[in-house]
C-alpha positions as CSV (number, residue, x, y, z in Angstrom):
1,X,0.0,0.0,0.0
2,X,1.4,3.4,-1.0
3,X,1.8,5.9,1.8
4,X,0.0,9.2,1.4
5,X,2.2,12.3,1.9
6,X,0.5,15.4,3.0
7,X,1.8,18.7,1.5
8,X,1.1,22.3,2.1
9,X,-1.1,23.2,-0.9
10,X,0.3,26.8,-0.9
11,X,3.8,25.5,-1.3
12,X,3.2,22.7,-3.7
13,X,5.2,23.1,-6.9
14,X,6.6,26.5,-6.1
15,X,10.4,26.9,-5.5
16,X,11.5,28.9,-2.4
17,X,12.0,32.6,-2.8
18,X,9.2,33.1,-5.4
19,X,5.7,34.2,-4.8
20,X,2.3,34.0,-6.6
21,X,0.3,37.1,-7.2
22,X,-3.3,36.1,-6.8
23,X,-6.3,37.9,-8.3
24,X,-6.5,41.3,-6.8
25,X,-2.8,41.5,-6.1
26,X,-2.0,40.8,-9.7
27,X,-4.5,43.3,-10.9
28,X,-3.1,46.0,-8.6
29,X,0.4,45.2,-9.8
30,X,-0.7,45.6,-13.4
31,X,-2.3,49.0,-12.6
32,X,0.9,50.0,-10.9
33,X,3.0,49.1,-13.9
34,X,0.7,50.9,-16.3
35,X,0.7,54.0,-14.1
36,X,4.5,54.0,-13.9
37,X,4.9,53.6,-17.7
38,X,2.4,56.3,-18.3
39,X,4.4,58.8,-16.2
40,X,7.7,57.8,-17.8
41,X,6.1,58.3,-21.3
42,X,4.7,61.7,-20.1
43,X,8.3,62.8,-19.5
44,X,9.4,61.7,-23.0
45,X,10.8,58.2,-22.1
46,X,10.1,55.5,-24.6
47,X,9.7,51.8,-23.7
48,X,12.4,49.3,-24.4
49,X,12.2,45.6,-23.7
50,X,15.4,43.5,-23.1
51,X,15.6,39.7,-22.4
52,X,15.4,38.2,-19.0
53,X,18.6,36.2,-19.9
54,X,21.9,37.8,-20.9
55,X,25.4,36.6,-21.7
56,X,27.3,36.4,-18.5
57,X,30.1,38.4,-20.2
58,X,27.6,41.2,-20.8
59,X,26.4,41.3,-17.2
60,X,30.0,41.2,-15.9
61,X,30.7,44.4,-17.8
62,X,28.5,46.5,-15.5
63,X,27.9,44.6,-12.2
64,X,29.9,44.4,-9.1
65,X,31.5,41.0,-8.1
66,X,29.3,40.6,-5.0
67,X,26.1,41.1,-7.1
68,X,27.4,38.7,-9.8
69,X,27.8,36.0,-7.3
70,X,24.1,36.2,-6.4
71,X,22.8,35.6,-10.0
72,X,21.2,32.5,-11.6
73,X,23.8,31.2,-14.0
74,X,23.6,28.4,-16.7
75,X,25.5,27.1,-19.7
76,X,24.1,27.6,-23.2
77,X,24.1,24.8,-25.8
78,X,27.3,26.3,-27.3
79,X,29.1,26.3,-23.9
80,X,28.8,30.0,-23.3
81,X,27.7,31.1,-19.8
82,X,24.3,32.9,-19.4
83,X,22.8,34.7,-16.5
84,X,19.3,35.7,-15.6
85,X,19.2,39.5,-15.1
86,X,19.6,40.8,-11.6
87,X,19.1,44.4,-12.8
88,X,18.1,46.1,-16.1
89,X,20.4,49.1,-16.5
90,X,23.2,47.0,-18.0
91,X,21.0,45.3,-20.6
92,X,19.7,48.8,-21.6
93,X,23.3,50.0,-21.9
94,X,24.1,47.1,-24.1
95,X,21.2,47.9,-26.4
96,X,22.1,51.6,-26.5
97,X,25.7,50.9,-27.4
98,X,24.7,48.4,-30.1
99,X,21.3,48.7,-31.9
100,X,20.6,52.3,-30.7
101,X,24.1,53.6,-31.3
102,X,23.0,55.8,-34.2
103,X,19.9,57.2,-32.4
104,X,19.9,60.9,-31.8
105,X,20.9,62.0,-28.3
106,X,19.8,62.6,-25.6
107,X,18.0,59.3,-25.5
108,X,15.2,58.7,-23.0
109,X,14.3,55.0,-22.4
110,X,12.2,53.3,-19.9
111,X,11.7,49.6,-19.0
112,X,9.7,47.2,-16.8
113,X,10.3,43.6,-16.0
114,X,11.4,40.9,-13.6
115,X,14.8,40.5,-12.1
116,X,16.3,37.3,-10.5
117,X,18.8,36.3,-7.9
118,X,19.8,32.7,-7.2
119,X,21.4,33.5,-3.9
120,X,19.8,36.7,-2.6
121,X,20.8,38.5,0.5
122,X,18.9,37.6,3.7
123,X,15.3,38.7,3.7
124,X,15.2,39.2,-0.1
125,X,13.1,37.2,-2.6
126,X,14.7,35.5,-5.6
127,X,12.4,37.3,-8.1
128,X,11.7,41.0,-8.1
129,X,10.1,43.5,-10.5
130,X,11.7,46.7,-11.5
131,X,10.6,49.7,-13.5
132,X,13.1,52.3,-14.5
133,X,14.1,55.1,-16.8
134,X,17.5,55.9,-18.3
135,X,18.6,59.3,-19.7
136,X,21.6,58.8,-22.0
137,X,23.7,61.5,-23.6
138,X,22.9,64.3,-21.2
139,X,25.3,65.5,-18.6
140,X,25.0,68.1,-15.8
141,X,22.5,69.2,-13.2
142,X,19.5,69.6,-15.5
143,X,19.6,65.9,-16.4
144,X,20.3,64.9,-12.8
145,X,17.4,66.9,-11.5
146,X,15.1,65.4,-14.1
147,X,15.5,61.8,-13.1
148,X,15.0,62.7,-9.4
149,X,11.9,64.7,-10.2
150,X,10.6,61.9,-12.4
151,X,10.9,59.5,-9.5
152,X,9.0,61.9,-7.2
153,X,6.3,62.5,-9.8
154,X,5.9,58.8,-10.5
155,X,5.6,57.7,-6.9
156,X,3.1,60.4,-6.2
157,X,0.9,59.3,-9.1
158,X,1.1,55.8,-7.8
159,X,-0.5,56.9,-4.6
160,X,2.6,56.9,-2.3
161,X,2.2,60.0,-0.1
162,X,4.8,59.7,2.6
163,X,8.4,59.4,1.3
164,X,11.7,61.3,1.3
165,X,14.4,61.5,-1.3
166,X,18.1,61.5,-0.1
167,X,20.3,63.2,-2.7
168,X,24.1,63.0,-2.6
169,X,27.2,63.1,-4.8
170,X,30.0,60.6,-5.0
171,X,32.4,63.3,-6.0
172,X,32.2,64.9,-2.6
173,X,33.4,61.8,-0.8
174,X,35.7,60.8,-3.7
175,X,37.6,64.0,-3.5
176,X,38.6,63.2,0.1
177,X,39.2,59.5,-0.6
178,X,41.5,60.3,-3.5
179,X,44.1,61.3,-1.0
180,X,44.2,57.9,0.7
181,X,46.1,54.7,-0.1
182,X,43.9,51.8,-1.3
183,X,44.1,49.9,2.0
184,X,43.3,53.0,4.0
185,X,40.4,53.7,1.7
186,X,38.9,50.3,2.2
187,X,39.1,50.7,6.0
188,X,37.3,54.1,5.9
189,X,34.7,52.8,3.4
190,X,33.9,49.8,5.6
191,X,33.5,52.0,8.7
192,X,31.3,54.5,6.8
193,X,29.1,51.9,5.2
194,X,28.6,50.4,8.7
195,X,28.1,53.8,10.3
196,X,30.7,52.7,12.9
197,X,32.2,55.9,14.3
198,X,34.6,54.1,16.6
199,X,36.0,52.1,13.7
200,X,36.0,55.2,11.5
201,X,38.0,57.2,14.0
202,X,40.6,54.5,14.3
203,X,40.8,54.2,10.5
204,X,41.2,58.0,10.1
205,X,44.0,58.1,12.6
206,X,46.1,56.0,10.2
207,X,45.7,58.6,7.3
208,X,47.3,61.9,6.4
209,X,44.0,63.7,6.0
210,X,43.8,67.2,7.5
211,X,42.1,67.6,10.8
212,X,39.2,69.4,9.1
213,X,38.7,66.6,6.6
214,X,38.8,64.0,9.4
215,X,36.3,66.0,11.3
216,X,34.1,66.1,8.2
217,X,34.2,62.3,7.8
218,X,33.4,61.8,11.4
219,X,30.3,64.0,10.9
220,X,29.2,62.1,7.8
221,X,26.1,60.5,9.3
222,X,24.9,64.0,10.3
223,X,25.6,65.7,7.0
224,X,22.0,65.7,5.9
225,X,19.5,68.5,5.5
226,X,18.6,71.4,3.3
227,X,20.9,73.5,1.1
228,X,22.5,75.1,4.1
229,X,24.7,72.0,4.7
230,X,26.5,72.7,1.5
231,X,28.0,75.9,2.7
232,X,29.1,74.2,6.0
233,X,30.7,71.3,4.2
234,X,32.4,73.6,1.6
235,X,34.3,75.3,4.4
236,X,35.9,72.0,5.4
237,X,37.2,70.8,2.1
238,X,40.0,72.1,-0.1
239,X,40.1,69.7,-3.1
240,X,38.5,70.6,-6.4
241,X,36.5,67.4,-6.8
242,X,34.6,67.9,-3.5
243,X,34.1,71.6,-4.3
244,X,32.6,70.8,-7.7
245,X,30.3,68.2,-6.2
246,X,29.0,70.8,-3.7
247,X,28.4,73.2,-6.5
248,X,26.5,70.6,-8.6
249,X,24.4,69.6,-5.6
250,X,23.4,73.2,-5.0
251,X,22.3,73.6,-8.6
252,X,20.4,70.2,-8.6
253,X,18.6,71.3,-5.5
254,X,17.6,74.6,-7.1
255,X,16.3,72.9,-10.1
256,X,14.3,70.3,-8.0
257,X,12.6,73.3,-6.4
258,X,11.7,74.5,-9.9
259,X,10.2,71.0,-10.6
260,X,8.1,71.3,-7.5
261,X,10.0,68.4,-5.8
262,X,12.2,70.4,-3.4
263,X,10.0,69.6,-0.4
264,X,10.7,65.9,-0.8
265,X,14.4,66.3,-0.9
266,X,17.1,66.0,1.7
267,X,20.7,66.5,0.7
268,X,22.9,63.7,2.1
269,X,26.6,64.3,1.8
270,X,27.2,61.1,3.8
271,X,25.7,58.9,1.1
272,X,28.1,56.1,0.3
273,X,26.9,53.4,-2.2
274,X,28.5,51.6,-5.2
275,X,31.5,53.9,-5.1
276,X,33.0,52.4,-8.2
277,X,29.8,52.4,-10.3
278,X,28.3,55.8,-9.8
279,X,30.1,58.9,-11.0
280,X,28.1,61.9,-9.8
281,X,24.7,62.8,-8.3
282,X,23.1,59.7,-6.5
283,X,19.8,59.4,-4.7
284,X,17.6,56.9,-2.8
285,X,13.9,57.2,-1.9
286,X,12.8,56.0,1.5
287,X,9.4,55.6,3.2
288,X,8.4,54.9,6.8
289,X,8.0,51.2,7.5
290,X,10.0,50.1,4.5
291,X,13.5,49.1,5.3
292,X,14.9,49.3,1.8
293,X,14.7,52.0,-0.8
294,X,11.5,52.4,-2.9
295,X,13.7,53.7,-5.7
296,X,17.3,54.6,-6.3
297,X,19.5,56.0,-9.1
298,X,22.1,58.4,-10.1
299,X,24.8,59.2,-12.7
300,X,26.9,56.4,-14.1
301,X,28.9,58.1,-16.9
302,X,31.5,55.2,-17.1
303,X,29.1,52.3,-17.9
304,X,28.5,52.9,-21.6
305,X,32.3,53.4,-22.1
306,X,32.7,49.8,-21.1
307,X,30.6,48.9,-24.1
308,X,32.7,51.0,-26.4
309,X,30.3,53.9,-26.5
310,X,31.3,56.6,-24.1
311,X,28.3,58.7,-23.2
312,X,27.1,60.4,-20.0
313,X,24.1,58.8,-18.5
314,X,21.8,58.9,-15.4
315,X,18.7,57.0,-14.4
316,X,16.3,55.7,-11.8
317,X,15.0,52.2,-10.9
318,X,11.8,51.6,-8.9
319,X,11.2,48.4,-6.9
320,X,7.6,47.4,-7.5
321,X,7.0,45.1,-4.6
322,X,8.0,47.9,-2.1
323,X,6.0,50.5,-3.9
324,X,2.9,48.2,-4.1
325,X,3.2,47.7,-0.3
326,X,2.5,51.4,0.1
327,X,0.1,51.9,-2.8
328,X,-2.0,48.8,-2.3
329,X,-4.8,50.8,-0.6
330,X,-5.0,53.3,-3.4
331,X,-7.3,52.6,-6.4
332,X,-5.0,53.4,-9.3
333,X,-7.4,52.4,-12.0
334,X,-10.3,50.6,-10.5
335,X,-11.5,47.5,-12.2
336,X,-15.2,47.4,-13.0
337,X,-17.3,44.9,-11.3
338,X,-18.4,42.6,-14.1
339,X,-22.0,42.1,-15.3
340,X,-22.9,38.5,-15.0
341,X,-24.8,37.4,-18.1
342,X,-26.8,34.2,-17.9
343,X,-29.2,32.3,-20.1
344,X,-32.3,30.1,-19.7
345,X,-31.1,27.4,-22.1
346,X,-29.2,28.7,-25.2
347,X,-25.8,30.2,-24.3
348,X,-25.7,32.0,-27.7
349,X,-28.3,34.5,-26.2
350,X,-25.9,35.3,-23.4
351,X,-22.8,35.4,-25.6
352,X,-24.4,38.0,-27.9
353,X,-25.5,40.2,-25.0
354,X,-22.1,40.1,-23.4
355,X,-20.4,41.0,-26.7
356,X,-22.7,44.1,-26.9
357,X,-21.8,45.1,-23.4
358,X,-18.0,44.8,-24.1
359,X,-18.3,46.9,-27.2
360,X,-19.7,49.6,-24.8
361,X,-16.6,49.2,-22.5
362,X,-18.5,47.2,-19.9
363,X,-16.9,44.1,-18.3
364,X,-19.1,41.1,-18.9
365,X,-18.8,37.5,-17.8
366,X,-21.0,34.8,-19.4
367,X,-22.4,32.2,-17.0
368,X,-21.8,28.7,-18.5
369,X,-24.7,26.9,-16.9
370,X,-28.4,27.7,-17.6
371,X,-30.2,29.3,-14.7
372,X,-33.4,31.1,-13.8
373,X,-33.6,34.4,-11.9
374,X,-33.0,33.1,-8.4
375,X,-30.0,31.0,-9.4
376,X,-28.4,33.8,-11.4
377,X,-28.9,36.2,-8.6
378,X,-27.2,33.8,-6.1
379,X,-24.3,33.4,-8.5
380,X,-24.0,37.2,-9.0
381,X,-23.8,37.7,-5.2
382,X,-21.2,34.9,-4.9
383,X,-19.0,36.5,-7.6
384,X,-19.4,40.1,-6.4
385,X,-21.3,41.3,-9.4
386,X,-23.4,44.4,-8.9
387,X,-25.6,43.6,-11.9
388,X,-26.8,40.5,-13.8
389,X,-28.6,40.0,-17.1
390,X,-30.7,37.0,-17.8
391,X,-31.1,36.3,-21.5
392,X,-33.7,34.1,-23.3
393,X,-35.7,33.7,-26.5
394,X,-38.3,36.3,-25.2
395,X,-35.8,39.0,-24.2
396,X,-33.4,40.1,-21.5
397,X,-34.2,40.6,-17.8
398,X,-32.1,42.9,-15.5
399,X,-31.4,41.4,-12.1
400,X,-30.1,43.3,-9.1
401,X,-28.2,41.0,-6.7
């Protein structure tokens, strides 16, 4: 006799780290996607679609080693290694440097799709969804302010009301770090990334930085606020890279106010993220109750050069699961309650009636089994329909559940 093994129905057939979006959730996700793409297009960004699988050699061009280790990888039939995409900026850069190389600049592109990690960090799923926009061929504060303002506008239109944008510049920190030896830089970076002031003070004691610059680094976690922090920080640095970063941030902040987004912005001179990837203004969007950014982005002028097409570029990526967690109570584009169309015996009567309703933009569902008024009313109540229509050879009867 064969033993019966009981399984959790919710887990059957589904690998760990992946989730199902059930009716309602899936509909809200689609509404969210459509709202995001509509806002990107309103700002002049055109949709591009790249594969979920790329050559590993392509992905290696733009991703950090730690991120590469987390990807799903597989061998193609010709022996070349492939990877499922863990982010979508690199594939867009590949397409820009290749098929779109002759396109007039600046080039505004947007995308939407899944991302995958075979070995995600603790607490993260193995599949995510990202929407983003890339502005290629435009340098300077006008472009930098545009992508930050685009993020603010898009999140607001998605129904997210309580969020803050932290805007920084890698050049401010880079100008100070440029004076350090590589081993010293790693110690300081580790301490800053961990917000460990004791470790940071010990690391700085081993450097030749001026007292004012050491004081500045020790104050990094508190270097956040409005434009007044730029003047305070400027008095403590004497290298041209940091001074240029402060000037750029000041102009970006001024332009964000012109966009109407200034009230959402904090300047964060202590922002330290992906130091080798980003090349200028960077930003992250945070909301209460969400431990990770809703959106992030910044300038990455060196990426396209790795594909043989040196161009300035900046962009933003939005993490749909996190945005949906905050926008789930907002009706982005309400789905109509369907009209349940039944029949007394001939389904063709109901099919014709439903087709007429759909031509008028009304959601209609045909009931497969014949029924009289009481039965159709019960089915309409069960399915959440606000209206039912019973069809027969002698006409159609409106039924209110």
